[in-house]
C-alpha positions, 0 to 999 in steps of 0.5 A, spaced: 715 535 514 719 532 520 716 526 520 716 525 512 724 526 513 724 521 518 721 516 515 724 517 509 731 516 512 728 510 516 727 507 509 733 508 506 737 506 512 734 499 512 737 498 505 744 499 507 748 493 510 754 493 514 758 488 519 757 490 526 756 484 531 750 483 535 751 486 542 749 481 548 742 483 551 743 483 559 738 478 562 734 481 568 735 474 572 743 476 572 741 483 575 743 484 583 739 489 586 744 494 590 739 499 592 737 495 599 742 493 604 740 485 603 743 484 596 738 480 592 737 477 585 732 481 581 727 474 581 728 473 588 726 480 590 719 481 593 717 488 591 715 491 585 721 493 581 722 495 574 729 495 571 732 499 566 738 496 563 743 498 559 740 495 553 733 498 554 737 505 555 740 505 548 734 503 545 729 508 548 730 514 543 731 518 549 737 523 550 736 524 558 733 521 564 727 525 564 725 522 557 727 515 559 723 515 565 717 517 561 717 510 558 715 506 565 708 505 567 707 507 574 712 513 573 709 520 572 714 525 569 711 532 568 716 537 564 716 544 563 721 544 558 725 540 553 732 537 555 729 536 562 730 543 564 724 543 569 721 536 571 717 533 577 717 526 579 711 522 581 710 515 582 703 512 583 700 518 584 704 521 589 707 528 590 713 531 587 716 531 594 714 523 595 719 520 591 726 519 593 732 519 588 739 515 589 745 515 585 749 509 587 745 508 593 746 516 595 740 519 597 739 525 593 733 529 597 733 536 597 731 540 603 728 546 599 723 543 594 722 536 590 722 540 584 729 540 584 730 532 584 731 531 577 736 536 577 741 531 580 739 526 574 746 523 571 747 523 563 745 517 560 752 515 557 755 514 565 749 510 567 749 502 567 742 501 569 736 504 573 732 501 579 725 503 580 722 501 587 715 502 587 711 502 593 712 504 600 720 504 601 721 508 607 723 502 612 729 501 606 731 508 604 728 513 610 723 519 609 721 522 602 721 514 599 713 515 600 711 512 594 717 509 591 725 510 590 729 510 584 736 508 584 741 510 578 747 505 578 753 508 574 758 504 570 764 501 574 769 502 568 769 503 561 776 500 559 781 504 555 776 508 551 775 515 549 767 517 546 766 523 543 758 525 541 755 531 538 748 532 536 744 537 533 736 538 532 730 542 532 729 548 536 737 550 535 739 544 539 746 543 539 749 538 544 756 535 545 759 530 550 766 527 551 766 521 556 773 518 558 775 511 561 782 509 563 784 503 567 791 502 571 793 497 575 791 500 581 786 505 579 780 506 574 776 512 572 770 515 568 770 522 566 764 525 562 763 532 560 757 535 556 754 541 554 747 542 551 744 548 548 737 550 545 734 556 542 727 553 545 721 551 542 717 557 544 718 564 547 723 564 553 724 557 553 732 557 551 737 553 555 744 552 556 746 546 561 752 543 563 754 536 566 760 534 569 761 527 572 767 523 575 768 516 578 774 513 580 776 506 584 782 506 587 787 501 591 783 496 586 787 490 588 787 491 596 781 495 599 778 498 593 775 506 595 770 509 590 769 516 589 763 519 585 763 527 584 758 530 579 756 538 578 750 540 573 749 547 571 742 548 568 740 555 566 733 556 562 728 561 560 722 559 565 716 562 561 710 561 565 713 555 569 710 558 575 705 564 573 700 565 568 703 572 566 705 573 559 709 579 561 714 576 566 718 572 562 721 568 568 728 565 568 732 560 573 739 557 574 740 551 578 746 547 580 746 540 583 753 537 585 755 531 589 761 528 592 761 521 595 767 516 598 765 509 600 768 502 600 766 495 602 769 490 607 767 483 606 768 476 609 764 470 608 758 472 612 759 479 613 759 485 609 759 493 611 759 499 606 761 506 610 760 512 606 761 519 607 757 524 602 756 532 601 750 534 596 749 541 594 744 545 591 743 552 588 737 555 585 736 562 582 729 565 580 728 571 577 720 573 576 722 578 570 728 575 566 730 582 564 729 586 570 733 582 576 731 587 581 724 586 580 723 579 584 729 575 585 730 568 590 736 565 591 737 558 595 743 555 597 742 548 600 747 543 603 747 536 606 753 532 609 752 525 611 755 519 614 752 512 613 754 505 614 750 499 611 751 492 612 748 485 612 750 479 616 748 472 614 747 466 619 743 460 619 737 464 621 737 468 614 740 475 612 740 481 617 741 488 614 742 494 618 744 501 617 745 508 620 745 514 616 747 521 620 746 527 616 745 535 617 742 539 612 742 547 611 739 552 607 741 559 606 735 563 602 733 570 601 726 568 602 726 562 606 731 564 611 737 561 614 735 554 617 738 547 619 736 540 621 740 534 623 737 527 621 739 520 624 736 514 621 737 507 624 734 501 619 734 494 621 731 488 617 731 480 616 730 476 611 727 469 613 726 463 608 722 457 609 719 451 606 726 449 602 727 456 601 720 457 597 717 462 602 721 469 604 719 473 609 722 480 610 720 484 616 724 491 618 723 498 621 726 505 620 727 509 626 728 516 624 730 522 628 729 530 626 731 535 630 725 539 628 720 533 628 723 529 633 722 521 632 718 517 627 718 509 626 716 506 620 715 498 620 714 494 614 714 487 611 715 483 605 713 476 603 714 472 597 712 465 595 716 461 589 711 457 586 716 455 581 723 457 579 720 462 574 713 464 578 713 468 584 707 471 588 709 477 593 706 482 597 708 487 602 705 492 607 708 498 610 708 505 613 711 511 610 712 518 611 715 525 609 717 531 613 715 538 610 720 541 605 723 548 607 718 551 601 712 548 605 714 551 611 717 558 610 716 560 602 712 566 601 710 570 595 704 574 592 700 568 591 703 563 595 705 562 603 708 556 607 706 554 613 711 552 619 705 549 623 705 543 618 705 536 620 709 530 616 705 526 611 704 519 613 701 513 609 699 506 610 701 502 603 699 495 601 701 491 595 700 484 592 703 482 586 705 476 581 711 476 577 714 471 572 721 471 569 725 467 564 730 468 559 726 471 554 720 473 557 718 477 563 711 479 566 708 482 572 702 485 575 701 488 582 695 491 585 696 496 590 693 501 596 695 507 599 691 510 605 694 517 606 693 522 611 696 529 612 698 530 605 701 537 604 698 541 598 697 549 597 690 551 597 685 557 598 679 558 601 675 560 595 676 562 588 675 569 590 682 568 594 688 569 590 693 566 595 694 559 596 697 557 603 700 550 605 696 545 609 695 538 611 689 536 607 684 531 609 685 523 608 686 521 601 686 513 599 689 511 592 688 504 589 690 501 582 694 496 579 700 495 574 702 491 568 709 490 566 711 485 560 717 484 556 719 479 550 725 478 546 725 473 540 729 472 534 728 473 527 734 471 522 738 470 528 737 478 530 735 480 537 728 483 537 724 485 543 718 488 545 716 491 552 709 494 554 706 497 561 700 499 563 698 502 570 691 504 572 690 509 578 684 511 582 684 516 588 679 520 592 683 527 591 677 530 586 672 530 592 676 536 593 674 542 589 680 542 584 679 550 583 682 550 590 688 546 590 694 547 586 698 541 586 695 534 588 690 534 582 692 531 575 695 525 576 695 519 571 689 515 571 690 511 565 698 510 562 700 505 557 707 505 554 710 500 549 717 500 546 718 495 540 726 494 538 727 491 531 733 489 527 734 486 520 741 487 519 747 486 523 748 494 524 742 497 524 737 497 529 730 501 530 726 503 536 719 505 536 716 508 543 708 509 544 706 513 550 698 514 552 696 518 558 689 520 561 689 524 567 684 525 572 682 532 570 680 528 563 685 530 558 688 525 554 694 524 549 698 520 545 705 521 543 710 517 539 717 517 539 722 513 534 730 512 533 734 509 528 741 507 530 747 505 525 753 502 528 760 502 524 766 499 527 768 505 531 762 510 531 754 510 531 750 514 527 743 516 531 737 519 528 731 520 533 724 523 532 720 525 538 712 527 538 712 524 531 705 526 530 705 533 533 700 531 539 698 537 543 698 536 550 700 539 557 703 535 563 704 541 568 700 547 569 698 551 562 705 549 559 704 546 552 709 541 550 714 541 544 711 539 538 714 534 533 722 535 533 728 531 531 735 530 533 741 527 529 747 525 533 754 522 531 758 518 536 765 516 535 769 511 540 777 510 540 
């Protein structure tokens, strides 16, 4: 019934004609990557990068970052509910603790657990683009960038506007949001507030989520100072998110907040960006929602940091360097009260030879942890431009991750941490080629990662019910990725198609899968595609297809679609997810939502 209604609306809207002008499409070669210390245009970078532009976000049929990232080959998002209530982030077969999330370059690693990484993800309304760095990134970002990093870049300004949005759909979903942009002579700011609620698609999967965002730029005409502040509050039923007992009815409340202040000083050859930031997280978990005294965990984490990133241009090339000093602490009824000091020094230099066709960028990150001492992780990127549009590249680097406090100290009836854990380490290599011109982009990359001391929760035999954290044996992961996008016109209207494929193979299954909790079930085959069509001035259609085959043998196909009808001052959207009602599981034993739809109205004034 849902999909029939959706396609009927799709057909009817195609028969309507309005007069909205085309929105310009941002070209990849105009994007400057800001997540590293050396600012580089997208086409000059010698790493595997995937950029989700503002246009791609609009045409994604996604209502949140979690759903958006599921459309990127090589990125594995395993959700336990709707609206991103609990989702784990993986890149190239790594663990959920091994991918680093950044907001405008601020590291959002969580010392409690990587389960909370995506709790810090921003509302789509304030995002300009998302930069996805695949492969080893420790020498650029430090620990937790074991398999890659994702930098969410926020919008700089919205001019003078107020945007209101309301959405309603399946499972009693009701969303409301307001976004305000204001420009003054010396100051500009963006403010956003939203509330998302649902009755849930099955027992005890209801949620109430609240998002608040503020970004201000002060002293614009002299020395601009940038402030960013976020607060996200998620309250949701966590039915069997962590157990299989149908009588427990788990419940969780999480909070994530960030305050950061930065500025940039520039001369002709020198640029430095100092920043101070504070990140706070809070997690309350009840094993029995209606009986808080039965089993309750409360964790509060804080991270306060000071960093400075700089670059200097000379006749020898561009040198990037930075220093990041931070302190983290946790107060927990389960993990105890603990703190850690961290200091990281980053140095890299970009050489260019043969009429600037060859670039070589060696670098190293040296990090000190008060509880894990010194670690140094070097790496190198190499690229050669075969033409203005075609480039081959490769990189090699060591990468690492120290254990979270959950890995070290957590304890419940079926899970025990291990305070004797060693950091995870890996040597990663990559070789790729990419082609970029105004209407077509294509890339293919082959990668290999040899890891040791990977942390997993294991048990000695199937007769034991307790899983203990341990550094498991060495694991080799290899694979390749393909990305391509093409833009073309029909009757002067912009059309686009994007495809992605990733293949991954590792020897993790040499272990007995019944003895491991987290390291299995990676995506062996992943195929994604998005088709955006436009045949009338104000009507745009998007069709998204996702195929996944996991190492344990399960496979599934999911279709999403959306229609956007744009009037002069407001847009109407109709979004359908899992149109053909695929029955599938991404994590544990939790079935994903069936077919659903969402209708929305967006008004700007």
